[in-house]
VOZASE-82756 format. One line per field, with one value per residue (C-alpha): residue number from 1; x, y, z. Coordinates in pm, 1 decimal, decimal comma. Layout:
N
seq: (NUM:...)
xx: (X:...)
yy: (Y:...)
zz: (Z:...)
This chain:
97
seq: (1:2:3:4:5:6:7:8:9:10:11:12:13:14:15:16:17:18:19:20:21:22:23:24:25:26:27:28:29:30:31:32:33:34:35:36:37:38:39:40:41:42:43:44:45:46:47:48:49:50:51:52:53:54:55:56:57:58:59:60:61:62:63:64:65:66:67:68:69:70:71:72:73:74:75:76:77:78:79:80:81:82:83:84:85:86:87:88:89:90:91:92:93:94:95:96:97)
xx: (-1169,7:-988,0:-807,0:-458,5:-542,8:-672,5:-351,5:-143,8:-363,6:-315,8:57,7:125,0:-127,6:-12,1:-234,5:-312,3:-442,0:-665,3:-792,1:-887,8:-1072,1:-1253,1:-1356,3:-1488,0:-1688,0:-1828,1:-1932,1:-2101,8:-2293,1:-2399,1:-2520,1:-2702,6:-2901,8:-2944,8:-2769,1:-2772,1:-3117,1:-2949,9:-2608,3:-2656,9:-2344,3:-1990,3:-1849,9:-2068,0:-1960,0:-1593,8:-1650,0:-1805,6:-1511,5:-1262,1:-1435,4:-1425,0:-1057,8:-967,0:-1150,0:-995,8:-648,6:-693,8:-822,8:-538,6:-277,3:-422,0:-452,2:-90,6:19,9:-193,1:-36,3:305,1:402,5:478,7:596,1:693,1:744,5:453,4:589,9:621,4:271,7:135,3:294,8:161,0:-187,9:-166,3:-85,6:-443,9:-543,9:-902,4:-986,5:-1309,2:-1147,9:-1184,3:-838,9:-950,7:-1266,0:-1063,3:-882,6:-1208,3:-1354,1)
yy: (-1649,3:-1978,6:-2003,0:-1995,9:-1672,7:-1524,8:-1622,6:-1461,9:-1151,3:-1110,7:-1172,8:-936,0:-651,9:-348,4:-263,8:92,6:-47,7:-299,2:-29,7:199,5:-87,8:-165,0:198,9:214,2:-101,0:41,2:363,3:165,6:-44,6:266,8:428,1:113,1:97,2:475,3:487,6:867,4:834,0:723,8:889,4:1233,3:1414,5:1389,5:1322,3:1013,4:894,8:940,7:756,0:466,5:453,0:472,3:180,7:-19,1:64,9:-44,9:-374,7:-436,3:-359,2:-626,6:-875,7:-790,2:-837,3:-1169,1:-1292,1:-1205,0:-1378,3:-1681,0:-1697,2:-1697,7:-1362,0:-1193,5:-1462,4:-1779,6:-1916,3:-2052,6:-2407,4:-2393,8:-2252,1:-2517,3:-2796,5:-2646,1:-2636,3:-3004,3:-2930,4:-2824,6:-2462,5:-2543,3:-2813,1:-2644,3:-2466,9:-2096,7:-2048,4:-2207,4:-1997,8:-1679,9:-1742,7:-1786,2:-1451,4)
zz: (1758,8:1831,4:2163,9:2008,5:1831,1:2157,9:2334,3:2060,0:2076,5:2452,8:2426,1:2137,8:2160,8:2361,7:2657,6:2538,2:2208,7:2389,4:2623,4:2335,9:2164,3:2489,6:2536,9:2181,4:2246,2:2571,0:2397,5:2119,7:2374,6:2565,8:2243,3:2131,8:2453,6:2476,4:2812,0:2800,4:2955,2:3280,7:3261,1:3407,6:3291,7:3156,7:3505,2:3540,9:3194,4:3291,4:3618,3:3428,9:3188,8:3478,3:3652,2:3330,2:3280,1:3634,9:3592,7:3252,2:3386,6:3653,9:3397,9:3159,5:3430,2:3545,1:3186,4:3108,4:3426,6:3342,7:2998,2:3159,9:3013,7:3345,7:3586,1:3402,6:3054,3:2852,8:2873,8:3251,9:3281,9:3048,0:3253,6:3575,9:3425,0:3330,7:2965,0:2905,7:2884,5:2787,7:3037,4:3150,6:3443,1:3507,5:3353,1:3027,4:3020,0:3071,4:2744,4:2553,1:2661,0)
């Protein structure tokens, strides 16, 4: 997905919708690699999902802030970043994930 589309996605998609998509992806990955061999019970599965959710919440928050959604306008953020979101910095890589 091109970077502009990713930016629009992060700015317009509600967090609960993203979280549900992420959980579905995690479950599909676990099934693909037959992770049930190592996950002992439902509590461990829930713990894994909770850890994922906490990490994704931090990433989501930092991404929204980096896009200027929470603390400053997009134009101010763009100027602060040297008018280049994809300049090879960690910020630019975050948008491509």
